[in-house]
C-alpha positions in Angstrom: -5.5 2.6 9.7 -8.5 0.3 9.7 -10.9 -0.1 12.5 -10.7 -3.9 12.6 -7.2 -3.6 13.9 -7.5 -5.1 17.3 -8.3 -8.4 18.9 -10.6 -8.0 21.9 -10.5 -11.6 23.2 -8.1 -10.9 26.1 -9.6 -7.9 27.9 -8.1 -7.3 31.3 -9.4 -5.4 34.3 -8.2 -1.9 34.8 -5.2 -1.6 37.1 -4.3 1.5 39.2 -2.3 3.9 37.0 1.3 4.7 37.9 2.0 8.2 38.9 3.0 10.2 35.8 3.8 13.9 35.8 1.5 16.3 33.8 2.5 17.0 30.3 2.0 15.8 26.7 2.8 12.2 25.9 3.2 10.9 22.3 2.2 7.2 22.5 2.7 4.6 19.7 -0.1 2.0 19.2 0.1 -1.2 17.2 -0.1 -1.2 13.4 -1.7 -4.6 13.5 -0.7 -7.1 16.1 -1.9 -6.0 19.6 1.0 -7.8 21.2 3.2 -5.0 19.9 1.8 -2.5 22.4 4.5 -1.6 24.8 4.2 -1.8 28.6 5.1 1.9 28.8 2.3 2.7 26.4 -0.2 0.8 28.5 1.0 2.7 31.6 0.6 6.1 29.9 -2.8 5.2 28.6 -3.9 4.2 32.2 -2.5 7.4 33.6 -4.1 9.6 31.0 -6.6 12.3 32.0 -7.4 13.0 28.4 -6.5 11.2 25.1 -6.3 13.1 21.9 -7.3 10.8 19.1 -7.8 10.7 15.3 -11.0 8.5 15.6 -12.6 7.8 18.9 -14.1 4.5 17.5 -10.7 3.1 16.7 -9.0 4.2 20.0 -12.1 3.2 21.9 -11.6 -0.4 20.8 -8.0 -0.4 22.0 -9.1 1.1 25.4 -11.9 -1.5 25.6 -9.3 -4.3 25.1 -7.2 -2.8 28.0 -10.3 -2.5 30.2 -10.0 1.3 30.3 -12.5 4.1 30.1 -11.0 7.5 29.3 -12.0 10.9 28.1 -11.2 11.4 24.4 -10.9 14.5 22.3 -10.6 14.5 18.5 -7.3 15.8 17.1 -6.8 15.5 13.4 -6.0 17.4 10.2 -9.0 19.7 10.6 -8.5 20.6 14.2 -8.3 24.3 15.0 -5.9 26.4 17.0 -8.6 26.5 19.7 -8.5 22.7 19.8 -4.7 22.8 20.4 -5.1 25.4 23.1 -7.6 23.2 24.9 -5.2 20.3 24.8 -2.3 22.5 26.0 -4.4 23.7 28.9 -5.2 20.1 29.9 -1.5 19.1 29.6 -0.5 21.9 32.0 -2.7 20.4 34.7 -2.7 16.7 33.9 -1.6 13.9 31.6 -2.6 14.3 27.9 -1.8 11.4 25.6 -1.7 11.8 21.8 -2.3 8.7 19.7 -3.0 8.0 16.1 -5.3 5.3 14.8 -2.3 3.0 14.5 1.5 3.3 14.7 3.6 6.3 15.8 1.8 9.6 15.9 3.0 12.5 13.7 4.3 10.1 11.0 2.1 11.1 8.1 -0.5 12.1 10.8 -1.3 15.4 12.5 0.4 16.4 15.6 3.6 18.4 15.0 1.9 21.7 15.6 0.7 20.5 19.0 4.1 19.2 20.0 5.8 22.5 18.9 3.2 24.6 20.7 3.7 22.5 23.9 7.4 23.0 23.8 7.1 26.7 23.2 4.7 26.9 26.2 7.2 25.0 28.4 5.0 22.0 28.7 6.9 18.7 29.1 6.7 16.4 26.0 7.6 12.8 26.3 7.0 9.6 24.3 6.3 5.9 24.5 7.9 4.7 21.2 6.7 1.7 19.4 5.4 0.4 16.1 5.9 2.4 12.8 4.8 1.0 9.4 7.7 2.9 7.8 10.5 1.3 9.9 8.7 -2.1 10.0 8.5 -2.3 6.2 12.1 -1.1 5.7 13.4 -3.7 8.1 12.0 -6.6 6.0 12.3 -5.1 2.5 15.8 -6.2 1.6 16.5 -2.7 0.2 19.2 -0.3 1.6 18.3 1.1 5.0 21.3 3.3 5.8 19.6 6.3 4.2 15.9 6.6 3.4 13.4 9.4 2.6 9.8 9.0 3.8 7.5 11.0 1.5 4.1 10.0 2.9 1.4 9.7 0.2 2.1 10.9 -3.3 -0.5 13.3 -4.8 -3.4 11.6 -6.5 -3.4 13.9 -9.5 -1.0 12.8 -12.3 0.8 16.2 -12.8 1.3 16.8 -9.1 2.5 13.2 -8.6 4.9 13.5 -11.5 6.3 16.7 -10.1 7.0 15.1 -6.7 8.6 12.1 -8.3 10.8 14.3 -10.4 11.8 16.3 -7.3 12.9 13.3 -5.1 13.7 10.7 -7.8 17.4 11.3 -7.8 17.8 11.6 -4.0 20.6 9.1 -3.1 18.3 7.3 -0.6 15.7 4.5 -0.5 12.3 6.1 -1.0 9.3 5.1 1.2 5.7 6.0 0.6 2.3 5.2 2.1 -0.3 4.1 -0.5 -3.9 2.8 -0.7 -5.0 -0.2 -2.6 -7.1 1.7 -5.2 -4.2 4.0 -6.1 -1.3 1.5 -5.9 -1.4 0.5 -9.6 -1.4 4.1 -10.9 1.4 5.1 -8.4 3.6 2.2 -9.5 3.0 3.0 -13.2 4.0 6.6 -12.6 7.2 5.6 -10.6 8.1 3.1 -13.3 7.7 5.7 -16.1 9.9 8.2 -14.3 12.4 6.1 -12.4 12.8 3.0 -14.6 13.4 -0.5 -13.4 14.5 0.2 -9.9 14.0 -2.4 -7.3 10.9 -1.9 -5.2 8.8 -3.6 -2.5 5.1 -3.5 -1.8 4.5 -4.4 1.9 0.9 -4.9 2.9 -1.0 -5.5 6.1 2.2 -5.6 8.2 2.0 -7.7 11.4 -1.5 -8.8 10.6 -2.8 -12.2 9.6 -2.6 -11.6 5.8 0.8 -9.8 5.8 2.3 -9.8 2.3 5.7 -8.5 1.1 6.2 -8.5 -2.7 9.4 -7.5 -4.4 10.4 -6.8 -8.0 11.3 -4.0 -10.3 8.9 -1.0 -10.6 7.7 -2.1 -14.1 7.1 -5.7 -12.8 5.1 -4.5 -9.8 3.2 -2.0 -11.9 2.1 -4.8 -14.2 1.2 -7.0 -11.2 -1.0 -4.5 -9.6 -2.4 -2.8 -12.8 -5.7 -4.8 -12.5 -5.4 -6.4 -9.1 -6.4 -3.9 -6.4 -4.9 -5.1 -3.1 -6.7 -4.6 0.2 -5.3 -3.2 3.5 -2.6 -0.7 4.5 0.3 -0.5 2.1 3.9 0.7 2.4 5.7 1.1 -0.9 9.6 1.2 -0.9 11.8 2.1 -3.9 15.5 1.4 -4.0 17.9 4.4 -4.5 19.3 5.4 -7.9 22.2 3.3 -8.9 21.0 0.0 -7.5 20.0 -1.2 -10.9 23.3 0.1 -12.3 25.2 -1.9 -9.7 23.5 -5.1 -10.8 23.6 -4.5 -14.6 27.1 -3.2 -14.9 28.4 0.2 -16.0 25.8 2.2 -17.9 28.5 3.6 -20.1 28.6 0.5 -22.3 24.9 0.7 -22.7 25.1 4.4 -23.5 27.8 3.7 -26.2 25.5 1.1 -27.8 22.5 3.5 -27.7 24.5 6.3 -29.4 25.0 4.1 -32.4 21.3 4.6 -33.3 20.1 7.6 -31.2 21.0 11.2 -30.8 22.7 12.1 -27.5 19.6 13.6 -25.9 17.4 10.6 -26.6 20.1 8.1 -25.7 20.7 10.0 -22.4 17.0 10.0 -21.6 16.7 6.2 -22.2 19.8 5.2 -20.3 19.1 7.5 -17.4 15.7 5.9 -17.0 17.0 2.4 -17.5 19.8 2.6 -14.9 18.2 5.1 -12.5 21.0 7.7 -12.8 20.9 11.5 -13.3 19.8 12.4 -16.9 22.1 15.5 -17.0 25.1 13.4 -16.0 24.3 10.8 -18.7 23.8 13.5 -21.3 27.2 15.1 -20.4 28.9 11.7 -20.8 27.0 11.1 -24.1 28.3 14.4 -25.5 31.9 13.5 -24.4 31.6 10.1 -26.1 30.3 11.7 -29.3 33.1 14.2 -29.5 35.7 11.5 -29.0 34.6 9.4 -31.9 
């Protein structure tokens, strides 16, 4: 998340930390609006003997706002086993807090190996829950939230990205991705090509001054962002397969019309993409319709 995340206009003097037992504490920080920092998170940061951070400059600004000066140690994707062991040793004797640059740690961020190692070593692990861009975006997207799959960032290379989309495209859940402005147009185009006109939402700069939530079909959003590179942090949400079908009616009528001019395989491919349903299922139905005529 960006380093201009925090508003420093209301710094407060450091208060005595509440007594907290030694261990590892996973602490969520705001994704934009500093008022979203919980009181428990503040108490844990005050009590921390050591804070494991992605970027000390970002976390340093948050600590400055709170009037705190704390020891920080980097912990990120390139951290070694020795780095983990040092944090575990500190957590045996004192309070170690793990934070990400913004939001809930471990959600598309490093950390699970540290948590697992702490549990295996018998070190208490606790949390101060809070903001998460995934849940925040889902809650205002207007797309189904009863089942969702968070897939992080899609690969940047076209072939690898297409393989991942093919792997998860028919999962009966809303799909959630993180994305960056420079890659958004290409990602939407790839999703539209493989998944058809499913409903989707682009949520940008959540809880910040320039928050924006744009909805439409994947092709519509791909066209919108083809040449307009948005700024800020982005969550991309894609509705589950069948959502388009529910709005446009039974795909079988469209399939029967397509079979008048196309062979079953081509008709099945086109209808599966159009309605967001399984291609094999459509082809099987196409063959059944052909044999009955």
